[in-house]
All heavy atoms as a GROMACS GRO file, in nm:
protein
  431
    1MET      N    1  -0.248  -2.027  -0.437
    1MET     CA    2  -0.191  -1.897  -0.462
    1MET      C    3  -0.279  -1.826  -0.564
    1MET      O    4  -0.322  -1.884  -0.661
    1MET     CB    5  -0.050  -1.913  -0.516
    1MET     CG    6   0.019  -1.784  -0.541
    1MET     SD    7   0.194  -1.818  -0.553
    1MET     CE    8   0.239  -1.719  -0.689
    2THR      N    9  -0.303  -1.698  -0.540
    2THR     CA   10  -0.385  -1.619  -0.630
    2THR      C   11  -0.296  -1.524  -0.709
    2THR      O   12  -0.211  -1.457  -0.652
    2THR     CB   13  -0.488  -1.536  -0.552
    2THR    OG1   14  -0.565  -1.625  -0.472
    2THR    CG2   15  -0.576  -1.457  -0.644
    3VAL      N   16  -0.318  -1.520  -0.838
    3VAL     CA   17  -0.242  -1.430  -0.924
    3VAL      C   18  -0.342  -1.336  -0.989
    3VAL      O   19  -0.442  -1.379  -1.043
    3VAL     CB   20  -0.165  -1.508  -1.032
    3VAL    CG1   21  -0.091  -1.414  -1.124
    3VAL    CG2   22  -0.072  -1.609  -0.969
    4SER      N   23  -0.314  -1.208  -0.981
    4SER     CA   24  -0.405  -1.112  -1.043
    4SER      C   25  -0.344  -1.061  -1.172
    4SER      O   26  -0.223  -1.044  -1.184
    4SER     CB   27  -0.434  -0.996  -0.949
    4SER     OG   28  -0.315  -0.927  -0.920
    5ALA      N   29  -0.429  -1.037  -1.267
    5ALA     CA   30  -0.385  -0.983  -1.395
    5ALA      C   31  -0.388  -0.831  -1.389
    5ALA      O   32  -0.474  -0.772  -1.327
    5ALA     CB   33  -0.477  -1.032  -1.507
    6GLN      N   34  -0.290  -0.771  -1.450
    6GLN     CA   35  -0.286  -0.625  -1.454
    6GLN      C   36  -0.397  -0.574  -1.544
    6GLN      O   37  -0.418  -0.626  -1.653
    6GLN     CB   38  -0.151  -0.578  -1.505
    6GLN     CG   39  -0.135  -0.427  -1.502
    6GLN     CD   40   0.005  -0.387  -1.547
    6GLN    OE1   41   0.085  -0.470  -1.584
    6GLN    NE2   42   0.032  -0.259  -1.544
    7THR      N   43  -0.467  -0.473  -1.498
    7THR     CA   44  -0.574  -0.417  -1.579
    7THR      C   45  -0.521  -0.303  -1.662
    7THR      O   46  -0.422  -0.238  -1.628
    7THR     CB   47  -0.688  -0.365  -1.490
    7THR    OG1   48  -0.637  -0.262  -1.406
    7THR    CG2   49  -0.748  -0.476  -1.406
    8SER      N   50  -0.587  -0.277  -1.772
    8SER     CA   51  -0.543  -0.167  -1.859
    8SER      C   52  -0.598  -0.034  -1.813
    8SER      O   53  -0.554   0.070  -1.859
    8SER     CB   54  -0.586  -0.194  -2.003
    8SER     OG   55  -0.727  -0.204  -2.008
    9THR      N   56  -0.693  -0.035  -1.720
    9THR     CA   57  -0.751   0.087  -1.669
    9THR      C   58  -0.662   0.143  -1.559
    9THR      O   59  -0.637   0.076  -1.459
    9THR     CB   60  -0.892   0.063  -1.610
    9THR    OG1   61  -0.969  -0.001  -1.709
    9THR    CG2   62  -0.956   0.193  -1.567
   10PRO      N   63  -0.611   0.266  -1.576
   10PRO     CA   64  -0.526   0.322  -1.471
   10PRO      C   65  -0.606   0.350  -1.345
   10PRO      O   66  -0.723   0.388  -1.352
   10PRO     CB   67  -0.472   0.451  -1.532
   10PRO     CG   68  -0.564   0.484  -1.644
   10PRO     CD   69  -0.628   0.355  -1.688
   11MET      N   70  -0.546   0.329  -1.232
   11MET     CA   71  -0.610   0.356  -1.106
   11MET      C   72  -0.613   0.507  -1.083
   11MET      O   73  -0.513   0.574  -1.105
   11MET     CB   74  -0.535   0.288  -0.992
   11MET     CG   75  -0.528   0.139  -1.008
   11MET     SD   76  -0.690   0.067  -1.005
   11MET     CE   77  -0.680  -0.027  -0.859
   12GLY      N   78  -0.724   0.559  -1.034
   12GLY     CA   79  -0.737   0.701  -1.013
   12GLY      C   80  -0.691   0.746  -0.876
   12GLY      O   81  -0.682   0.865  -0.849
   13HIS      N   82  -0.659   0.654  -0.789
   13HIS     CA   83  -0.621   0.687  -0.653
   13HIS      C   84  -0.481   0.747  -0.649
   13HIS      O   85  -0.392   0.703  -0.720
   13HIS     CB   86  -0.627   0.560  -0.569
   13HIS     CG   87  -0.630   0.586  -0.424
   13HIS    ND1   88  -0.516   0.613  -0.353
   13HIS    CD2   89  -0.731   0.591  -0.336
   13HIS    CE1   90  -0.548   0.633  -0.228
   13HIS    NE2   91  -0.678   0.620  -0.215
   14SER      N   92  -0.459   0.846  -0.564
   14SER     CA   93  -0.330   0.914  -0.558
   14SER      C   94  -0.216   0.820  -0.521
   14SER      O   95  -0.104   0.837  -0.565
   14SER     CB   96  -0.336   1.031  -0.461
   14SER     OG   97  -0.363   0.986  -0.330
   15ALA      N   98  -0.243   0.719  -0.436
   15ALA     CA   99  -0.137   0.626  -0.396
   15ALA      C  100  -0.084   0.548  -0.516
   15ALA      O  101   0.033   0.515  -0.521
   15ALA     CB  102  -0.189   0.531  -0.289
   16HIS      N  103  -0.171   0.521  -0.612
   16HIS     CA  104  -0.127   0.446  -0.729
   16HIS      C  105  -0.043   0.534  -0.821
   16HIS      O  106   0.038   0.485  -0.896
   16HIS     CB  107  -0.248   0.391  -0.805
   16HIS     CG  108  -0.325   0.291  -0.726
   16HIS    ND1  109  -0.285   0.160  -0.715
   16HIS    CD2  110  -0.436   0.302  -0.651
   16HIS    CE1  111  -0.370   0.095  -0.637
   16HIS    NE2  112  -0.462   0.179  -0.597
   17LYS      N  113  -0.063   0.663  -0.814
   17LYS     CA  114   0.012   0.754  -0.899
   17LYS      C  115   0.150   0.783  -0.842
   17LYS      O  116   0.246   0.793  -0.915
   17LYS     CB  117  -0.065   0.886  -0.915
   17LYS     CG  118  -0.196   0.870  -0.989
   17LYS     CD  119  -0.271   1.001  -0.993
   17LYS     CE  120  -0.408   0.981  -1.054
   17LYS     NZ  121  -0.488   1.103  -1.047
   18THR      N  122   0.161   0.796  -0.710
   18THR     CA  123   0.287   0.835  -0.650
   18THR      C  124   0.361   0.721  -0.584
   18THR      O  125   0.478   0.733  -0.553
   18THR     CB  126   0.265   0.945  -0.544
   18THR    OG1  127   0.186   0.891  -0.437
   18THR    CG2  128   0.196   1.065  -0.603
   19GLY      N  129   0.292   0.611  -0.556
   19GLY     CA  130   0.354   0.499  -0.489
   19GLY      C  131   0.355   0.512  -0.338
   19GLY      O  132   0.411   0.429  -0.270
   20THR      N  133   0.293   0.616  -0.286
   20THR     CA  134   0.286   0.634  -0.141
   20THR      C  135   0.143   0.668  -0.102
   20THR      O  136   0.063   0.710  -0.184
   20THR     CB  137   0.378   0.748  -0.094
   20THR    OG1  138   0.339   0.869  -0.159
   20THR    CG2  139   0.522   0.719  -0.125
   21LEU      N  140   0.114   0.652   0.024
   21LEU     CA  141  -0.018   0.686   0.076
   21LEU      C  142  -0.016   0.828   0.130
   21LEU      O  143   0.086   0.875   0.180
   21LEU     CB  144  -0.057   0.590   0.188
   21LEU     CG  145  -0.069   0.443   0.150
   21LEU    CD1  146  -0.093   0.359   0.274
   21LEU    CD2  147  -0.180   0.423   0.050
   22SER      N  148  -0.129   0.892   0.123
   22SER     CA  149  -0.142   1.025   0.181
   22SER      C  150  -0.139   1.012   0.333
   22SER      O  151  -0.164   0.904   0.388
   22SER     CB  152  -0.273   1.090   0.136
   22SER     OG  153  -0.382   1.028   0.202
   23PRO      N  154  -0.110   1.120   0.404
   23PRO     CA  155  -0.112   1.114   0.551
   23PRO      C  156  -0.248   1.066   0.605
   23PRO      O  157  -0.253   0.991   0.702
   23PRO     CB  158  -0.084   1.258   0.592
   23PRO     CG  159  -0.002   1.313   0.480
   23PRO     CD  160  -0.060   1.248   0.357
   24ARG      N  161  -0.357   1.107   0.544
   24ARG     CA  162  -0.489   1.062   0.588
   24ARG      C  163  -0.504   0.912   0.569
   24ARG      O  164  -0.552   0.841   0.657
   24ARG     CB  165  -0.599   1.136   0.512
   24ARG     CG  166  -0.740   1.102   0.563
   24ARG     CD  167  -0.850   1.161   0.477
   24ARG     NE  168  -0.858   1.102   0.345
   24ARG     CZ  169  -0.908   0.980   0.318
   24ARG    NH1  170  -0.950   0.904   0.414
   24ARG    NH2  171  -0.914   0.936   0.195
   25GLU      N  172  -0.461   0.861   0.454
   25GLU     CA  173  -0.470   0.718   0.427
   25GLU      C  174  -0.381   0.638   0.523
   25GLU      O  175  -0.420   0.532   0.571
   25GLU     CB  176  -0.430   0.689   0.283
   25GLU     CG  177  -0.528   0.745   0.182
   25GLU     CD  178  -0.473   0.750   0.042
   25GLU    OE1  179  -0.352   0.770   0.023
   25GLU    OE2  180  -0.554   0.735  -0.050
   26GLN      N  181  -0.263   0.690   0.552
   26GLN     CA  182  -0.175   0.625   0.649
   26GLN      C  183  -0.242   0.618   0.786
   26GLN      O  184  -0.235   0.516   0.855
   26GLN     CB  185  -0.043   0.698   0.659
   26GLN     CG  186   0.044   0.682   0.536
   26GLN     CD  187   0.173   0.760   0.548
   26GLN    OE1  188   0.213   0.804   0.654
   26GLN    NE2  189   0.240   0.779   0.434
   27GLY      N  190  -0.308   0.727   0.826
   27GLY     CA  191  -0.379   0.730   0.953
   27GLY      C  192  -0.489   0.628   0.960
   27GLY      O  193  -0.507   0.560   1.062
   28VAL      N  194  -0.564   0.614   0.851
   28VAL     CA  195  -0.672   0.515   0.846
   28VAL      C  196  -0.615   0.374   0.861
   28VAL      O  197  -0.668   0.292   0.938
   28VAL     CB  198  -0.752   0.528   0.715
   28VAL    CG1  199  -0.846   0.410   0.695
   28VAL    CG2  200  -0.831   0.659   0.713
   29LEU      N  201  -0.507   0.346   0.789
   29LEU     CA  202  -0.447   0.212   0.798
   29LEU      C  203  -0.392   0.183   0.938
   29LEU      O  204  -0.408   0.073   0.990
   29LEU     CB  205  -0.338   0.195   0.694
   29LEU     CG  206  -0.388   0.183   0.550
   29LEU    CD1  207  -0.270   0.175   0.454
   29LEU    CD2  208  -0.477   0.062   0.534
   30TRP      N  209  -0.328   0.282   1.000
   30TRP     CA  210  -0.276   0.261   1.135
   30TRP      C  211  -0.390   0.240   1.234
   30TRP      O  212  -0.379   0.159   1.326
   30TRP     CB  213  -0.187   0.376   1.179
   30TRP     CG  214  -0.047   0.364   1.124
   30TRP    CD1  215   0.015   0.449   1.038
   30TRP    CD2  216   0.048   0.260   1.152
   30TRP    NE1  217   0.141   0.402   1.011
   30TRP    CE2  218   0.164   0.288   1.078
   30TRP    CE3  219   0.043   0.146   1.231
   30TRP    CZ2  220   0.275   0.205   1.083
   30TRP    CZ3  221   0.156   0.063   1.234
   30TRP    CH2  222   0.270   0.094   1.161
   31ASP      N  223  -0.500   0.312   1.216
   31ASP     CA  224  -0.617   0.291   1.303
   31ASP      C  225  -0.671   0.149   1.287
   31ASP      O  226  -0.706   0.084   1.386
   31ASP     CB  227  -0.728   0.392   1.272
   31ASP     CG  228  -0.694   0.533   1.317
   31ASP    OD1  229  -0.601   0.550   1.399
   31ASP    OD2  230  -0.762   0.626   1.270
   32MET      N  231  -0.676   0.100   1.164
   32MET     CA  232  -0.723  -0.037   1.139
   32MET      C  233  -0.628  -0.137   1.204
   32MET      O  234  -0.672  -0.236   1.264
   32MET     CB  235  -0.733  -0.063   0.988
   32MET     CG  236  -0.845   0.012   0.920
   32MET     SD  237  -0.838   0.002   0.739
   32MET     CE  238  -0.857  -0.173   0.713
   33GLU      N  239  -0.499  -0.113   1.191
   33GLU     CA  240  -0.399  -0.202   1.250
   33GLU      C  241  -0.412  -0.205   1.401
   33GLU      O  242  -0.412  -0.312   1.462
   33GLU     CB  243  -0.258  -0.154   1.210
   33GLU     CG  244  -0.145  -0.238   1.264
   33GLU     CD  245  -0.124  -0.368   1.190
   33GLU    OE1  246  -0.185  -0.389   1.084
   33GLU    OE2  247  -0.044  -0.450   1.239
   34GLU      N  248  -0.423  -0.089   1.462
   34GLU     CA  249  -0.438  -0.082   1.608
   34GLU      C  250  -0.564  -0.154   1.653
   34GLU      O  251  -0.562  -0.230   1.750
   34GLU     CB  252  -0.440   0.063   1.654
   34GLU     CG  253  -0.453   0.077   1.804
   34GLU     CD  254  -0.455   0.220   1.851
   34GLU    OE1  255  -0.493   0.310   1.771
   34GLU    OE2  256  -0.421   0.244   1.967
   35HIS      N  257  -0.673  -0.132   1.582
   35HIS     CA  258  -0.800  -0.197   1.615
   35HIS      C  259  -0.786  -0.349   1.607
   35HIS      O  260  -0.838  -0.422   1.691
   35HIS     CB  261  -0.910  -0.147   1.522
   35HIS     CG  262  -1.046  -0.201   1.552
   35HIS    ND1  263  -1.118  -0.160   1.661
   35HIS    CD2  264  -1.120  -0.293   1.488
   35HIS    CE1  265  -1.234  -0.226   1.663
   35HIS    NE2  266  -1.236  -0.308   1.558
   36PHE      N  267  -0.716  -0.397   1.504
   36PHE     CA  268  -0.696  -0.542   1.488
   36PHE      C  269  -0.628  -0.601   1.611
   36PHE      O  270  -0.669  -0.705   1.662
   36PHE     CB  271  -0.612  -0.569   1.363
   36PHE     CG  272  -0.579  -0.715   1.344
   36PHE    CD1  273  -0.671  -0.800   1.284
   36PHE    CD2  274  -0.458  -0.767   1.386
   36PHE    CE1  275  -0.642  -0.935   1.267
   36PHE    CE2  276  -0.429  -0.902   1.369
   36PHE     CZ  277  -0.521  -0.985   1.308
   37TRP      N  278  -0.523  -0.535   1.660
   37TRP     CA  279  -0.444  -0.590   1.769
   37TRP      C  280  -0.503  -0.564   1.906
   37TRP      O  281  -0.466  -0.630   2.004
   37TRP     CB  282  -0.301  -0.537   1.764
   37TRP     CG  283  -0.227  -0.592   1.647
   37TRP    CD1  284  -0.195  -0.525   1.532
   37TRP    CD2  285  -0.179  -0.725   1.629
   37TRP    NE1  286  -0.130  -0.608   1.445
   37TRP    CE2  287  -0.118  -0.732   1.503
   37TRP    CE3  288  -0.182  -0.838   1.708
   37TRP    CZ2  289  -0.061  -0.848   1.454
   37TRP    CZ3  290  -0.123  -0.956   1.659
   37TRP    CH2  291  -0.064  -0.959   1.534
   38THR      N  292  -0.593  -0.469   1.920
   38THR     CA  293  -0.643  -0.433   2.054
   38THR      C  294  -0.789  -0.468   2.077
   38THR      O  295  -0.841  -0.443   2.186
   38THR     CB  296  -0.624  -0.282   2.079
   38THR    OG1  297  -0.696  -0.208   1.981
   38THR    CG2  298  -0.477  -0.244   2.075
   39SER      N  299  -0.855  -0.527   1.979
   39SER     CA  300  -0.999  -0.553   1.992
   39SER      C  301  -1.033  -0.698   2.026
   39SER      O  302  -1.149  -0.738   2.014
   39SER     CB  303  -1.071  -0.511   1.865
   39SER     OG  304  -1.060  -0.372   1.849
   40GLY      N  305  -0.935  -0.775   2.064
   40GLY     CA  306  -0.963  -0.912   2.108
   40GLY      C  307  -0.953  -1.016   1.998
   40GLY      O  308  -0.949  -0.987   1.879
   41ALA      N  309  -0.951  -1.140   2.043
   41ALA     CA  310  -0.934  -1.254   1.954
   41ALA      C  311  -1.052  -1.272   1.859
   41ALA      O  312  -1.033  -1.308   1.742
   41ALA     CB  313  -0.911  -1.381   2.035
   42ASP      N  314  -1.173  -1.249   1.907
   42ASP     CA  315  -1.291  -1.266   1.820
   42ASP      C  316  -1.284  -1.172   1.701
   42ASP      O  317  -1.314  -1.210   1.588
   42ASP     CB  318  -1.420  -1.246   1.897
   42ASP     CG  319  -1.449  -1.359   1.994
   42ASP    OD1  320  -1.397  -1.471   1.972
   42ASP    OD2  321  -1.524  -1.337   2.090
   43ASN      N  322  -1.245  -1.047   1.726
   43ASN     CA  323  -1.232  -0.951   1.616
   43ASN      C  324  -1.120  -0.992   1.521
   43ASN      O  325  -1.135  -0.983   1.399
   43ASN     CB  326  -1.204  -0.810   1.670
   43ASN     CG  327  -1.187  -0.711   1.558
   43ASN    OD1  328  -1.281  -0.680   1.485
   43ASN    ND2  329  -1.066  -0.661   1.541
   44ALA      N  330  -1.008  -1.038   1.576
   44ALA     CA  331  -0.897  -1.082   1.491
   44ALA      C  332  -0.939  -1.197   1.400
   44ALA      O  333  -0.907  -1.198   1.282
   44ALA     CB  334  -0.777  -1.122   1.577
   45ARG      N  335  -1.013  -1.293   1.456
   45ARG     CA  336  -1.061  -1.406   1.375
   45ARG      C  337  -1.157  -1.358   1.266
   45ARG      O  338  -1.154  -1.406   1.154
   45ARG     CB  339  -1.131  -1.509   1.462
   45ARG     CG  340  -1.039  -1.598   1.537
   45ARG     CD  341  -1.115  -1.708   1.611
   45ARG     NE  342  -1.042  -1.750   1.727
   45ARG     CZ  343  -1.055  -1.700   1.850
   45ARG    NH1  344  -1.143  -1.606   1.874
   45ARG    NH2  345  -0.982  -1.745   1.949
   46ALA      N  346  -1.243  -1.263   1.300
   46ALA     CA  347  -1.344  -1.215   1.205
   46ALA      C  348  -1.283  -1.132   1.093
   46ALA      O  349  -1.338  -1.126   0.983
   46ALA     CB  350  -1.449  -1.134   1.278
   47THR      N  351  -1.169  -1.069   1.118
   47THR     CA  352  -1.112  -0.978   1.018
   47THR      C  353  -0.989  -1.034   0.949
   47THR      O  354  -0.926  -0.964   0.870
   47THR     CB  355  -1.077  -0.843   1.083
   47THR    OG1  356  -0.986  -0.864   1.192
   47THR    CG2  357  -1.202  -0.771   1.131
   48THR      N  358  -0.955  -1.160   0.976
   48THR     CA  359  -0.841  -1.223   0.912
   48THR      C  360  -0.890  -1.329   0.814
   48THR      O  361  -0.980  -1.407   0.847
   48THR     CB  362  -0.751  -1.291   1.019
   48THR    OG1  363  -0.710  -1.192   1.114
   48THR    CG2  364  -0.628  -1.352   0.956
   49ALA      N  365  -0.831  -1.331   0.697
   49ALA     CA  366  -0.868  -1.431   0.596
   49ALA      C  367  -0.842  -1.570   0.648
   49ALA      O  368  -0.747  -1.593   0.724
   49ALA     CB  369  -0.789  -1.408   0.468
   50ASN      N  370  -0.927  -1.665   0.610
   50ASN     CA  371  -0.914  -1.804   0.656
   50ASN      C  372  -0.779  -1.864   0.621
   50ASN      O  373  -0.726  -1.945   0.694
   50ASN     CB  374  -1.026  -1.890   0.598
   50ASN     CG  375  -1.161  -1.856   0.657
   50ASN    OD1  376  -1.168  -1.805   0.768
   50ASN    ND2  377  -1.265  -1.883   0.582
   51ASN      N  378  -0.722  -1.827   0.509
   51ASN     CA  379  -0.596  -1.887   0.465
   51ASN      C  380  -0.478  -1.794   0.488
   51ASN      O  381  -0.372  -1.813   0.430
   51ASN     CB  382  -0.605  -1.927   0.317
   51ASN     CG  383  -0.634  -1.808   0.228
   51ASN    OD1  384  -0.666  -1.699   0.275
   51ASN    ND2  385  -0.624  -1.828   0.098
   52ALA      N  386  -0.492  -1.695   0.576
   52ALA     CA  387  -0.384  -1.600   0.603
   52ALA      C  388  -0.269  -1.668   0.677
   52ALA      O  389  -0.289  -1.759   0.756
   52ALA     CB  390  -0.435  -1.483   0.686
   53VAL      N  391  -0.149  -1.623   0.648
   53VAL     CA  392  -0.029  -1.670   0.716
   53VAL      C  393   0.036  -1.549   0.781
   53VAL      O  394   0.062  -1.450   0.715
   53VAL     CB  395   0.069  -1.737   0.618
   53VAL    CG1  396   0.197  -1.777   0.688
   53VAL    CG2  397   0.005  -1.856   0.551
   54MET      N  398   0.061  -1.559   0.910
   54MET     CA  399   0.128  -1.451   0.983
   54MET      C  400   0.261  -1.504   1.032
   54MET      O  401   0.268  -1.614   1.089
   54MET     CB  402   0.042  -1.402   1.098
   54MET     CG  403  -0.089  -1.344   1.053
   54MET     SD  404  -0.194  -1.296   1.188
   54MET     CE  405  -0.131  -1.134   1.224
   55ILE      N  406   0.367  -1.429   1.011
   55ILE     CA  407   0.501  -1.471   1.052
   55ILE      C  408   0.556  -1.364   1.147
   55ILE      O  409   0.557  -1.246   1.115
   55ILE     CB  410   0.593  -1.486   0.931
   55ILE    CG1  411   0.536  -1.592   0.836
   55ILE    CG2  412   0.734  -1.522   0.974
   55ILE    CD1  413   0.605  -1.602   0.705
   56PHE      N  414   0.599  -1.409   1.264
   56PHE     CA  415   0.654  -1.319   1.364
   56PHE      C  416   0.800  -1.353   1.385
   56PHE      O  417   0.838  -1.470   1.385
   56PHE     CB  418   0.578  -1.334   1.496
   56PHE     CG  419   0.432  -1.299   1.486
   56PHE    CD1  420   0.339  -1.399   1.462
   56PHE    CD2  421   0.389  -1.168   1.498
   56PHE    CE1  422   0.204  -1.368   1.451
   56PHE    CE2  423   0.256  -1.136   1.485
   56PHE     CZ  424   0.163  -1.236   1.463
   57PRO      N  425   0.884  -1.251   1.404
   57PRO     CA  426   1.027  -1.279   1.427
   57PRO      C  427   1.050  -1.343   1.562
   57PRO      O  428   0.973  -1.332   1.653
   57PRO     CB  429   1.092  -1.142   1.422
   57PRO     CG  430   0.982  -1.044   1.444
   57PRO     CD  431   0.855  -1.111   1.404
   0.00000   0.00000   0.00000
């Protein structure tokens, strides 16, 4: 398990200030998600961490 320490430097990104992503950032993340699921098993293996755990209902 990895634990990160909180830094004293405030993040300059808008998502860190408001707690939400901008519509553009949401679009980028959804594009990445779609690409992950539609680009085949080789791409999924290459873009998933070796120790990742995925849980499906």
